[in-house]
C-alpha positions in Angstrom: 18.2 -14.4 -4.7 17.6 -11.6 -6.4 14.5 -11.9 -8.2 14.0 -9.0 -10.2 17.5 -8.4 -11.1 17.8 -4.9 -8.9 20.9 -5.7 -6.9 19.3 -6.3 -3.6 18.0 -9.7 -2.8 14.3 -10.7 -2.7 12.9 -13.1 0.2 10.2 -15.9 -1.0 8.1 -16.9 1.2 4.8 -19.7 0.7 2.3 -19.5 3.2 -0.3 -22.6 4.6 -2.8 -20.4 3.4 -1.7 -20.6 -0.3 0.0 -17.3 -1.1 2.9 -16.9 -2.1 4.6 -14.1 -2.2 7.6 -12.4 -2.9 9.3 -9.3 0.0 12.0 -6.9 -0.4 14.7 -8.3 2.0 15.5 -5.2 3.3 12.5 -3.8 4.3 9.5 -6.9 3.7 7.9 -4.6 1.5 5.6 -7.1 -0.9 6.5 -7.0 -4.6 4.4 -9.6 -5.5 1.9 -11.5 -4.5 0.2 -14.5 -5.6 -3.0 -16.7 -4.8 -2.6 -20.1 -5.1 -5.8 -21.4 -2.4 -3.9 -24.8 -2.3 -1.3 -25.0 0.9 2.2 -24.6 -0.4 4.4 -27.8 1.5 7.5 -26.7 0.0 9.4 -23.9 -2.3 12.6 -24.8 -4.0 14.8 -22.1 -5.8 17.2 -23.4 -7.9 18.7 -23.6 -11.5 16.2 -26.3 -12.3 16.8 -26.0 -16.2 20.2 -25.6 -16.6 20.1 -22.4 -17.7 22.2 -20.1 -15.5 19.6 -18.4 -13.8 17.6 -19.8 -10.7 14.0 -20.8 -11.1 11.3 -21.0 -8.2 9.8 -24.5 -7.9 6.8 -24.1 -5.7 5.1 -27.3 -4.9 1.6 -27.8 -3.3 -0.3 -30.2 -1.1 -2.7 -31.3 -4.0 0.6 -32.5 -5.7 1.0 -29.9 -8.0 3.9 -28.4 -8.9 4.3 -24.8 -10.6 7.3 -23.2 -11.8 8.5 -19.5 -11.8 11.0 -17.9 -13.6 
């Protein structure tokens, strides 16, 4: 998924530590990192609001769902 519209795909990583990372696919460098402090159970990448663009839904162990565009 090209998160930052630079023409290159990025990797979206969710960790059991609650860390959400966006990394460059080509070399693994971290572009952005968010500390959620709750275990991430699942990540879903889809057009969730019919905007024509993909969003990230982050499902946490405590039942919270956080969305990112």
